[in-house]
C-alpha positions in Angstrom: 52.0 58.0 132.0 50.8 55.7 129.2 51.2 51.9 129.5 52.7 51.9 126.0 55.5 54.2 127.0 56.2 52.2 130.2 56.4 49.0 128.4 58.4 50.3 125.5 61.0 51.5 128.0 60.8 48.3 130.1 61.4 46.0 127.1 64.4 48.1 125.9 67.7 46.3 126.4 69.1 49.6 127.8 66.6 49.5 130.8 68.1 46.3 132.3 70.0 46.3 135.5 73.7 46.4 134.8 75.5 43.1 134.7 78.4 44.8 136.5 80.7 41.8 137.0 80.9 40.6 133.4 84.5 41.8 132.9 85.7 39.9 136.0 83.8 36.7 135.7 86.2 33.8 135.4 85.5 31.2 132.6 85.4 27.6 133.7 88.7 25.6 133.3 89.4 24.7 129.6 88.5 21.1 130.0 85.0 21.9 131.0 84.2 24.1 128.0 82.0 22.4 125.5 84.4 20.9 122.9 81.9 20.3 120.2 80.4 23.7 119.6 81.8 26.4 117.4 80.2 29.2 119.4 82.7 30.9 121.8 81.9 30.3 125.5 80.5 33.4 127.3 80.3 33.0 131.1 77.7 35.6 131.7 76.2 35.4 128.2 76.3 39.1 127.8 76.0 38.8 124.0 72.5 37.5 124.3 71.5 40.7 126.0 73.2 43.0 123.6 72.2 44.2 120.2 73.6 42.0 117.3 77.1 43.0 116.4 77.4 44.5 112.9 80.8 44.1 111.3 81.8 47.3 109.6 84.6 47.4 107.1 87.4 49.9 107.7 87.6 50.7 104.0 87.1 54.2 102.8 83.7 53.3 101.3 82.3 53.3 104.8 84.0 56.2 106.4 81.8 58.7 104.6 78.7 57.2 106.3 79.6 56.5 109.9 76.9 54.9 112.1 76.2 57.1 115.0 74.0 56.4 118.1 71.4 59.0 118.9 72.8 61.3 121.6 71.1 62.8 124.7 67.8 62.1 126.2 65.0 60.1 124.6 62.5 62.7 123.5 59.2 61.0 124.2 60.1 59.7 127.7 61.6 63.0 128.5 58.5 64.9 127.5 56.2 62.6 129.5 58.4 62.8 132.6 58.5 66.6 132.5 54.9 67.0 131.6 53.7 65.0 134.6 55.8 67.1 137.1 54.8 70.4 135.5 51.1 69.5 135.4 51.2 68.6 139.1 53.1 71.8 140.0 51.2 74.4 137.9 47.8 73.0 136.9 46.6 70.8 139.7 45.6 73.0 142.7 47.8 72.8 145.8 46.1 71.3 148.8 45.7 73.9 151.6 47.3 71.5 154.0 50.7 71.7 152.2 53.2 74.5 151.7 54.4 75.7 148.4 57.8 74.1 149.1 56.2 70.7 149.8 54.1 70.8 146.7 57.1 71.8 144.5 59.2 69.0 146.0 56.4 66.5 145.3 56.2 67.6 141.7 60.0 67.2 141.2 59.9 63.8 143.0 57.0 62.5 140.8 58.8 63.7 137.7 62.0 62.0 138.9 60.2 58.7 139.6 58.5 58.8 136.2 61.8 59.3 134.5 63.2 56.3 136.5 60.5 54.2 135.0 60.5 55.6 131.4 64.3 56.0 131.2 64.8 59.2 129.2 68.4 59.0 130.5 70.3 56.4 132.5 69.1 56.1 136.0 72.0 57.9 137.7 71.9 60.8 135.2 68.2 61.4 135.5 68.4 61.3 139.3 71.2 63.9 139.1 68.9 66.2 137.0 66.2 65.9 139.7 68.7 66.7 142.4 69.9 69.8 140.4 66.3 70.9 139.9 65.6 70.9 143.7 68.6 73.2 144.2 68.0 75.5 141.1 64.4 76.1 142.1 65.4 76.8 145.8 63.2 73.9 146.9 66.0 72.5 148.9 69.4 73.9 150.0 72.6 72.3 148.7 73.3 70.7 152.0 69.8 69.3 152.4 69.7 68.1 148.8 72.9 66.1 149.3 72.0 64.8 152.7 71.3 61.3 151.2 74.9 60.9 150.3 75.9 60.7 154.0 73.3 58.0 154.7 74.9 54.9 156.2 72.7 52.4 154.4 73.6 53.8 151.1 77.3 53.2 151.7 76.5 49.7 153.0 74.9 49.0 149.7 77.9 50.4 147.7 80.4 48.3 149.7 78.3 45.2 149.1 79.0 45.5 145.4 82.7 45.3 146.2 82.2 42.2 148.2 80.4 40.6 145.3 83.3 41.4 143.0 85.6 39.8 145.6 83.6 36.5 145.4 83.9 36.4 141.6 87.5 37.6 141.4 88.8 35.0 143.9 86.7 32.2 142.4 85.2 31.4 145.8 81.6 31.6 144.6 82.4 29.2 141.7 84.1 26.8 144.0 81.2 26.6 146.5 78.7 26.0 143.8 80.9 23.3 142.2 81.1 21.5 145.6 77.3 21.2 145.8 77.1 20.1 142.2 79.6 17.4 143.0 77.7 16.2 146.0 74.1 16.5 144.8 74.2 16.6 141.0 73.5 13.0 140.1 70.0 13.8 139.0 68.3 16.9 137.6 66.3 17.5 140.7 69.3 16.9 142.9 71.3 19.3 140.8 68.6 21.9 141.2 68.7 21.5 145.0 72.4 21.6 145.1 72.5 24.9 143.2 69.7 26.2 145.6 71.7 25.3 148.7 74.9 26.9 147.4 73.1 30.1 146.5 71.5 30.2 149.9 74.9 29.9 151.6 76.6 32.5 149.4 73.7 35.0 149.5 74.3 36.8 152.9 77.9 37.6 152.0 77.3 38.3 148.2 74.6 41.0 148.2 73.9 41.1 144.5 71.5 38.7 142.8 72.8 39.9 139.4 76.3 39.1 140.5 75.4 35.7 141.8 73.4 34.9 138.6 76.0 36.1 136.0 79.2 35.5 137.9 78.5 32.1 139.6 75.4 30.1 138.7 74.7 30.7 135.1 78.2 29.6 133.9 77.8 26.3 135.9 74.3 25.7 134.5 75.5 26.4 131.0 78.4 24.0 131.3 76.3 21.2 132.8 73.5 21.7 130.2 75.7 21.8 127.2 77.6 18.7 128.3 74.2 16.9 128.5 73.4 18.0 124.9 71.0 20.8 126.0 71.9 23.8 123.9 70.6 27.4 124.1 68.3 28.8 121.4 67.7 25.2 120.3 64.9 22.6 120.8 67.3 20.7 123.0 67.2 23.5 125.5 64.3 21.7 127.3 66.3 18.6 128.0 68.0 20.2 131.0 69.0 23.8 130.7 65.4 25.3 130.7 64.5 23.7 134.0 67.8 24.6 135.7 67.6 28.2 134.6 63.9 28.5 135.7 64.7 26.8 139.0 67.5 29.1 139.8 65.6 32.1 138.6 62.1 31.4 139.9 63.0 29.7 143.2 66.5 30.4 144.4 67.1 34.1 143.6 64.0 35.5 145.2 63.8 33.3 148.2 67.5 33.4 149.1 67.4 37.2 148.7 64.4 37.4 151.0 66.0 35.2 153.6 68.9 37.5 154.6 68.9 41.3 155.0 72.3 41.5 153.3 71.5 39.2 150.4 70.1 42.0 148.2 70.7 45.8 148.0 67.0 46.6 148.0 66.5 45.0 151.4 68.7 47.6 153.0 66.9 50.4 151.1 63.5 49.1 152.4 64.5 49.3 156.0 66.1 52.7 155.5 62.9 54.1 153.9 60.8 52.5 156.7 62.9 54.3 159.3 61.9 57.6 157.5 58.3 56.7 158.3 59.1 56.0 161.9 59.2 52.2 161.6 62.4 51.0 163.2 63.4 47.3 163.3 65.4 47.0 166.6 67.9 44.3 165.6 67.6 44.4 161.8 69.8 41.4 160.6 68.5 39.0 163.3 64.9 40.1 163.2 64.8 40.0 159.4 66.3 36.5 159.3 64.0 35.1 162.0 60.8 36.5 160.4 61.8 35.2 156.9 63.3 31.9 158.0 60.4 29.5 158.1 58.5 30.7 154.9 61.7 31.0 153.0 62.9 27.5 154.0 59.6 26.0 153.2 59.5 27.7 149.8 63.1 26.7 149.0 62.3 23.1 149.9 59.0 22.8 148.0 59.3 25.0 144.9 62.1 23.2 143.0 59.9 20.0 143.1 56.7 21.9 142.2 58.5 23.5 139.3 59.9 20.0 138.3 56.3 18.9 138.0 55.0 22.0 136.2 57.9 22.4 133.9 59.6 19.0 133.7 63.0 18.6 132.1 63.3 15.9 129.4 66.5 14.6 131.1 65.9 13.3 134.6 69.4 12.0 135.4 72.7 13.9 135.1 75.3 11.3 135.9 78.1 13.3 134.3 77.5 16.5 136.4 79.3 15.3 139.6 82.3 14.1 137.5 82.4 17.4 135.7 82.3 19.4 139.0 85.0 17.1 140.5 87.2 17.7 137.5 86.6 21.4 137.7 87.5 21.5 141.4 90.6 19.4 140.6 91.7 21.9 137.9 91.0 24.8 140.3 93.4 23.2 142.8 93.4 23.7 146.5 91.7 26.7 148.1 93.9 29.7 147.5 95.2 32.2 150.0 92.9 34.9 148.6 89.9 32.6 148.9 90.7 31.9 152.6 91.0 35.6 153.2 87.6 36.1 151.6 86.1 33.3 153.7 87.5 34.7 156.9 86.5 38.3 156.1 83.0 37.3 155.2 82.6 35.2 158.4 83.8 38.2 160.4 81.4 40.5 158.6 78.3 38.2 159.0 79.2 37.7 162.7 79.4 41.5 163.3 76.2 42.0 161.3 74.5 39.6 163.7 76.2 40.6 167.0 77.7 44.0 166.3 75.0 46.1 167.9 75.8 44.5 171.2 79.4 45.9 171.1 78.6 49.1 169.3 79.7 48.2 165.8 77.1 49.3 163.2 76.4 47.4 160.0 78.1 50.0 157.8 81.2 50.1 160.0 81.3 46.3 159.7 81.3 46.5 155.9 84.0 49.2 156.0 86.2 47.0 158.2 85.7 44.0 155.9 86.5 46.1 152.8 89.6 47.5 154.5 90.9 44.0 155.2 90.4 42.9 151.6 92.2 46.0 150.4 95.1 45.7 152.9 95.7 42.0 152.0 95.4 42.6 148.2 92.3 40.5 147.6 90.7 43.6 146.1 92.6 46.5 144.6 91.3 50.0 144.6 91.0 49.8 140.8 88.5 47.0 141.3 86.4 49.4 143.4 86.8 52.2 140.9 85.8 49.9 138.0 82.6 48.8 139.9 80.6 51.4 138.0 77.2 49.9 139.2 78.2 50.7 142.8 78.9 54.4 142.1 75.7 54.6 139.9 73.7 53.1 142.7 75.3 55.6 145.2 74.1 58.5 142.9 70.5 57.6 142.4 69.8 55.8 145.7 71.1 58.8 147.6 69.0 61.2 145.6 65.8 59.2 146.2 66.5 58.6 149.8 67.2 62.4 150.3 64.0 63.4 148.5 61.9 60.8 150.4 63.2 62.0 153.8 62.3 65.6 152.9 58.8 64.5 151.7 58.3 63.1 155.2 59.8 66.2 156.9 57.5 68.5 154.9 54.3 66.6 155.7 53.6 65.0 152.3 53.6 61.4 153.5 51.3 62.3 156.4 48.9 64.1 154.1 48.8 61.1 151.7 48.3 58.7 154.6 45.4 60.7 156.0 43.5 60.5 152.7 44.2 56.8 152.3 43.0 56.2 155.8 39.7 58.0 155.0 39.2 55.9 151.8 40.0 52.6 153.6 37.7 53.5 156.5 34.9 54.2 154.0 35.3 50.7 152.5 35.1 49.2 156.0 38.1 46.9 155.4 39.7 45.1 158.3 43.4 45.5 158.4 44.1 41.8 157.3 42.0 42.4 154.2 43.6 45.7 153.5 47.0 44.1 154.1 46.3 41.4 151.5 44.9 43.9 148.9 47.9 46.3 149.3 50.5 43.5 149.1 48.9 42.1 145.9 48.8 45.5 144.2 52.4 46.2 145.2 53.4 42.9 143.7 51.4 43.0 140.5 52.4 46.6 139.7 55.9 45.4 139.2 55.0 44.5 135.7 55.4 48.2 135.1 59.0 48.2 136.4 62.4 47.1 135.1 64.2 47.3 138.5 63.5 46.1 142.0 65.4 48.9 143.6 63.6 51.4 141.3 60.2 49.9 142.4 61.3 50.3 146.1 62.4 53.9 145.6 59.2 54.8 143.8 56.5 53.0 145.8 57.7 51.4 149.0 57.2 54.5 151.2 53.7 55.2 149.8 52.6 51.6 150.3 54.1 51.4 153.7 52.2 54.6 154.6 49.0 53.0 153.3 49.5 49.9 155.4 50.0 52.0 158.5 46.9 54.1 157.7 44.9 50.8 157.3 46.0 49.7 160.8 48.5 47.0 159.8 51.1 46.5 162.5 54.0 48.6 161.5 57.0 46.2 161.6 54.9 43.5 159.9 54.0 45.9 157.1 57.6 47.0 156.6 59.0 43.5 156.5 56.3 42.0 154.4 56.7 44.6 151.7 60.4 44.1 151.7 60.1 40.3 151.4 57.5 40.9 148.6 60.1 43.0 146.8 62.4 40.0 146.4 59.7 37.6 145.3 58.5 39.7 142.3 62.0 39.8 140.7 61.1 36.7 138.5 57.8 37.9 137.1 59.2 38.8 133.7 62.4 38.9 131.7 62.9 42.6 132.5 61.8 42.6 136.2 65.3 42.5 137.7 69.0 42.3 136.9 69.0 38.5 137.3 66.0 38.2 135.0 68.0 39.8 132.2 70.9 37.4 132.9 68.9 34.2 132.9 66.6 35.1 130.0 69.7 36.2 128.0 71.1 32.7 128.4 68.7 31.5 125.6 67.3 28.5 127.4 63.8 29.8 128.1 61.3 31.2 125.7 59.5 34.5 126.4 56.0 33.0 126.8 57.4 30.5 129.3 59.0 33.3 131.3 55.7 35.1 131.7 53.6 31.9 132.2 56.0 30.2 134.7 56.8 33.6 136.3 53.2 34.3 137.2 52.5 30.7 138.2 55.5 30.4 140.5 54.7 33.9 141.9 51.3 32.6 143.0 52.9 29.5 144.5 55.5 31.6 146.4 52.7 34.0 147.5 50.6 31.2 148.9 53.5 29.7 150.8 54.6 33.0 152.3 51.1 34.0 153.1 50.1 30.7 154.8 53.4 29.7 156.4 54.4 33.3 157.1 51.0 34.2 158.5 51.2 31.5 161.2 54.9 32.1 161.8 54.6 35.9 162.2 51.6 35.3 164.6 53.8 33.0 166.7 56.6 35.6 166.7 54.2 38.3 167.9 54.4 40.6 164.9 50.6 40.9 165.1 
């Protein structure tokens, strides 16, 4: 694949992660909307992410020349994706260690992954074409090809999207964030810490960083910033809004998602793919949290202040923010019945995620029970679930990737790749700690080529985990470190994740600042996680 093709796809607005809650995001109460601007208020700022709207007259003069969007697949990405798979299948000689079936599946898988990066079609559609190809070529049977759709983790991810919709629909997420703004929002740095704490509390029960960004935190940041005279796409943006957006984006999203297993969909996928390679985390929710807790807490405490020094806001005090939040909470009224049901249901879910294994209740069954409660009590309606298109799209392409990846393991592809990597690493005489650092850095930096964290996981996590194992890195340490790493690189660029698209689209941060601060804070987070995590993981006995 060419770097030009990858970047042209990655920078396309159509390659961003879906902002799937935009239609249900509640605007702030009327009194909190900026009264002095003529621009309509957009809670999730979708318009900044879309192409400019062109007004077309309905007169007959225009009906003869209708504007039509190109249909079907993008030709160049399609040609590249197919060419790579066909070259591997028919031109590159098959290794004698592998069967024809294994080599054919690998070529289809590589072509599918290339398409996920270059986007000749939407992700779900391209994955479906790959699935169809495996059956049409008799590479896999129908039952085997669709085996990923019965995977428990896939359905846990799907249900997590419905929980996120419940947080936004009931207004609970907005209320929690407003409480912390009221308590801690008297200064800019205090406001940043208040938003950070609120996201950390919401994260384990709202497993979508995009939903948290677009549905909860960006509307609050926009309201506070505009009230302080900090406007988007304006020199005044640096008064307050730029810092708050960067803080929530660079600090809170990644670290809060890394802190809890259920805080991001890609976390669950990582552990599922690790199991396919024989790496099993015995008590996933608890072990994940314990291993992540110290480096995540240290990073969450230090990085807002570090960013405050590296990227200082012009406005240091925000005396109006607590009053605004208090007024907003007053207008919202007391906690509604649906919010109480949401609170109770999520407390039940988190409790069962932590202790459910002891009583025989799996994580996916916990999620199913919680969703059933929300449906029975009317907090969510079935139409809410049906309209959650991102959930069903995720089901389609995650299931295809997981199914293919498991078959690659079954057919010996992963073992074959690992053996070659092991030979190369042995020839370089690298100790496992050095190999660990090199592989983690490569895995992190290669995300500049991706426009999706979950796409990155599906494409590269199994291969990099296999390389870690081949290099002698302790298996559980390798699996967890790669998964934590996956959350931290979500703020590298304006296209590196769903939340990146949301925050950049707000208009408060210039593109050069996104890349400059993204790389700088990535290095800061990497040092914190490497140093603090290294000592902590040694203490926990992970190596």
